[in-house]
TILUMVEX-863697 format. One line per 8 residues: number of its first residue (from 1); for each residue y negated, z negated, x negated of N, C-alpha, C. Coordinates in pm, whole numbers, plus 50000, padded with zeros to 5 digits. Each point is the difference from the previous one (the first is absolute). Example, Ala and Ser with C-alpha at 12.3 -4.5 7.8 and 13.67 -1.06 7.14 Angstrom:
% residues 2
1	50569 49220 48681 49881 50000 50089 49880 50000 49910 | 49895 50072 50035 49881 49994 49918 49891 49927 50077
END
This chain:
% residues 130
1	50117 50000 49916 49883 50000 50084 49876 50000 49911 | 49904 50081 50037 49874 50004 49926 49902 49901 50062 | 49930 49926 49916 49895 49909 50045 49866 50053 49953 | 49899 49973 50080 49864 50041 49966 49913 49876 49989 | 49905 50004 49907 49907 49889 49980 49875 50030 50081 | 49984 49928 50113 49896 50031 50100 49896 49889 50004 | 49874 50038 50023 49895 49901 50016 50035 49908 50117 | 50003 49869 49975 50029 49900 50103 49872 49937 50053
9	49909 49967 49908 49878 49928 50036 49887 50037 49905 | 49877 49987 50053 49882 50032 49920 49887 49905 50036 | 49936 49943 49898 49875 49925 50019 49891 50088 49941 | 49906 50041 50084 49899 50097 49959 49862 49934 49991 | 49937 50013 49883 49862 49957 49986 49981 49854 49963 | 50103 49934 49948 49984 49860 49961 49917 49993 49872 | 49908 49907 49995 49912 49983 49884 50051 49887 49912 | 49995 50021 49870 50038 49897 49904 49899 49887 50007
17	50049 49877 50018 49912 49882 50011 50008 49910 49877 | 50100 50023 49914 50012 49915 49882 50099 50057 49901 | 49997 49941 49879 50089 50041 49892 50050 49876 49928 | 50126 50002 49959 50057 49889 49924 50084 50055 49887 | 49938 50035 49889 50069 50065 49889 50115 49914 49947 | 49979 49872 49983 50102 49913 49941 50079 49929 50109 | 50050 50080 50094 50076 49950 50112 50124 50086 50013 | 50100 49947 50065 50122 50074 50029 49962 50137 50059
25	50056 50106 49947 49964 50135 50043 50037 50030 50143 | 49905 50046 50077 50024 50033 50140 49869 50036 50068 | 50009 50022 50129 49883 50026 50083 50003 49900 50115 | 49901 49913 50007 49992 49901 50108 49916 50058 50113 | 50056 49998 50121 49929 50051 50118 50013 49898 50112 | 49893 49983 50075 49993 49914 50118 50128 50013 50083 | 50062 49886 50030 50126 49995 50075 49992 50074 50134 | 49887 49989 50068 49984 50066 50130 50006 50153 49986
33	49936 50051 49897 50001 50145 49976 50142 50047 49969 | 50070 49924 49915 50139 50036 49967 50086 50004 50125 | 49986 49900 50085 50081 49993 50122 49973 50121 50089 | 49875 50032 50021 49965 50114 50086 50049 50132 49942 | 50010 50008 49866 50046 50122 49935 50152 50001 49982 | 50068 49897 50047 50145 49989 49983 50040 50007 49853 | 49927 49924 49918 50030 49989 49857 50036 49856 49970 | 50091 49981 49905 50052 49868 49968 49960 49955 49860
41	49988 49869 49983 49979 49946 49867 50117 50044 49911 | 49971 50047 49882 50102 50047 49908 50033 50147 50014 | 49950 50064 50104 50029 50143 50022 49928 50085 49896 | 50071 50100 49948 49941 50095 49907 49906 50093 50075 | 49885 50028 49940 49902 50089 50062 49939 50092 49895 | 49953 50114 50047 49915 50086 49918 49857 49975 50043 | 49911 49996 49903 49859 49974 50029 49917 50115 49944 | 49911 50051 50083 49908 50105 49958 49861 49938 49999
49	49935 50003 49884 49863 49952 49991 49910 50120 50027 | 49944 50004 50120 49917 50113 50042 49873 50008 49915 | 49951 49887 49954 49876 49996 49923 50014 50064 49863 | 50111 49973 49929 50012 50053 49864 50114 50100 49981 | 50079 50025 50106 50106 50099 49994 50130 49953 49938 | 50007 49876 49956 50124 49949 49941 50102 49971 50108 | 50128 50015 49962 50112 49977 50092 50100 49914 49925 | 50053 49895 50066 50095 49913 49933 50097 49940 50099
57	50109 49946 49945 50101 49933 50082 50002 49853 49964 | 50014 49914 50100 50010 49856 49980 50075 49941 50117 | 49991 49869 50017 50062 49935 50115 49897 49910 50067 | 50027 49963 50124 49904 49926 50080 50022 49849 49994 | 49889 49929 50006 50001 49856 50019 49915 49969 50122 | 50043 49901 50077 49931 49963 50122 49877 49916 49966 | 49886 50046 50051 49875 49927 49983 49969 49915 50122 | 49894 49925 49992 49959 49910 50107 49968 50079 50127
65	50063 49959 50110 49983 50068 50129 49854 49996 50045 | 49948 50117 50037 49864 50012 50049 49893 50004 49893 | 50040 49997 49874 49904 49996 49889 49943 50137 49965 | 50075 50105 50031 49958 50134 49961 50019 50028 49852 | 50069 49909 49931 50011 50016 49856 50093 50114 49958 | 49964 50059 49888 50079 50105 49934 49975 49980 49852 | 50098 49941 49930 49980 49959 49862 50096 50075 49909 | 49945 50065 49899 50079 50067 49897 50038 49894 49897
73	50131 49981 49978 50049 49898 49908 50072 50060 49882 | 50001 49927 49888 50071 50046 49881 49943 50131 49950 | 50087 50086 49950 49957 50128 49944 49927 50088 50100 | 50030 49984 50131 49932 50083 50099 49850 49968 50007 | 49961 49884 49949 49858 49963 50000 49918 50096 49914 | 50066 50070 49910 49930 50097 49914 49986 50137 50067 | 50057 50013 50121 50001 50130 50067 49897 50012 50112 | 49914 49900 50012 49897 50005 50102 49898 49890 49980
81	49894 50009 50077 49891 49902 49996 49975 49947 50141 | 49939 49883 50007 49963 49943 50130 49912 50102 50072 | 50033 50027 50125 49927 50098 50080 50068 50136 50008 | 50095 50027 49910 50072 50128 50005 50078 50010 50130 | 50009 50122 50051 50076 50027 50123 50141 50045 49965 | 50099 49938 50064 50140 50031 49975 50070 50051 50125 | 50108 50074 49977 50097 50034 50104 50133 49944 49949 | 50067 49920 50083 50126 49938 49963 50110 50064 50084
89	50103 50053 49934 50105 50075 50067 50137 49936 49976 | 50078 49985 50105 50139 49956 49984 50091 50107 50061 | 50117 50014 49942 50094 50106 50038 50135 49940 50034 | 50079 50074 50075 50136 49957 50035 50093 50121 49991 | 50123 49973 49956 50102 50105 49996 50065 50012 50137 | 50013 50122 50049 50066 50023 50129 50065 50137 50001 | 50097 50014 50089 50066 50130 50010 49906 50098 50069 | 50035 50127 49993 49912 50106 50050 49969 49984 50149
97	50100 49967 50081 49977 49985 50144 49900 49888 50028 | 50016 49887 49935 49908 49889 50020 49861 50036 49947 | 49995 50067 49885 49872 50037 49941 49920 50094 50091 | 50069 50087 50072 49930 50095 50087 49930 49932 50117 | 50052 49887 50045 49940 49934 50116 49923 49873 49965 | 50003 49960 49874 49935 49876 49959 49848 50014 50003 | 49931 49898 50046 49854 50000 50006 49949 49887 49911 | 49934 50033 49889 49948 49897 49911 49889 49918 50064
105	49989 49875 49959 49892 49912 50044 49881 50022 49907 | 49880 50013 50058 49877 50016 49920 49899 49896 50045 | 49947 49926 49904 49900 49897 50027 49872 50043 49928 | 49892 50012 50076 49870 50040 49946 49908 49880 49997 | 49927 49984 49889 49913 49885 49981 49855 50043 49984 | 49909 49908 50035 49857 50026 49979 49960 49954 49860 | 49871 50004 49970 49952 49966 49866 50018 49852 49965 | 50032 49916 50100 50024 49857 49977 50148 49964 50010
113	50085 50101 49993 50147 49982 50010 50043 49939 50133 | 49929 50033 50105 50039 49961 50135 50066 50121 50066 | 50105 49975 50074 50074 50108 50065 49914 50062 50110 | 49982 50131 49993 49924 50068 50104 50089 50089 50087 | 50117 50038 49946 50088 50086 50079 50141 49991 49942 | 50096 50000 50089 50141 50009 49961 50060 50111 50084 | 50056 50099 49933 50067 50106 50077 50110 50063 49919 | 50073 50085 50066 50107 50075 49937 49955 50143 49986
121	50069 50077 49919 49952 50132 49962 50023 50109 50103 | 50089 49982 50094 50036 50111 50088 49935 49988 50138 | 49871 49969 50000 49924 50006 50123 50009 49877 50090 | 50067 49894 49957 50002 49880 50084 49861 49940 50002 | 49968 49935 50108 49872 49934 50013 49992 49887 49898 | 49882 49981 49947 49977 49889 49911 50019 49870 50075 | 50048 49897 49930 50019 49869 50063 49870 49951 50061 | 49887 50032 49934 49870 49957 50052 49961 50074 50127
129	50068 50111 50032 49969 50077 50120 50089 49964 50118 | 50101 49914 49976 50093 49964 50107 49946 49892 50086
END
């Protein structure tokens, strides 16, 4: 059986709020944002820094719920600055039939890392529109 690596979840427009160079390597994100994006602590993610064009892989750590925090830790702290805009992507392996009907979760944030819209890619209404 062939498996495909498909986008499962996306956090779009999150701003870096802090850096911790001498900290365990990871990306800390507000627990509420992770939950809405169906992402788990320890999950591997790809990160795109829209501000500087860098792309890297790391894992997630749960931040304080409702804080809006997004902290680059360890070596990833060298890949962005406070205020940089990121896109955080998580993927899942699935067979072709499942991949054809799967709808990824997308969470969109404002400039203060507050959720403004949650929707899926195939025309479903945003959670904020329901």
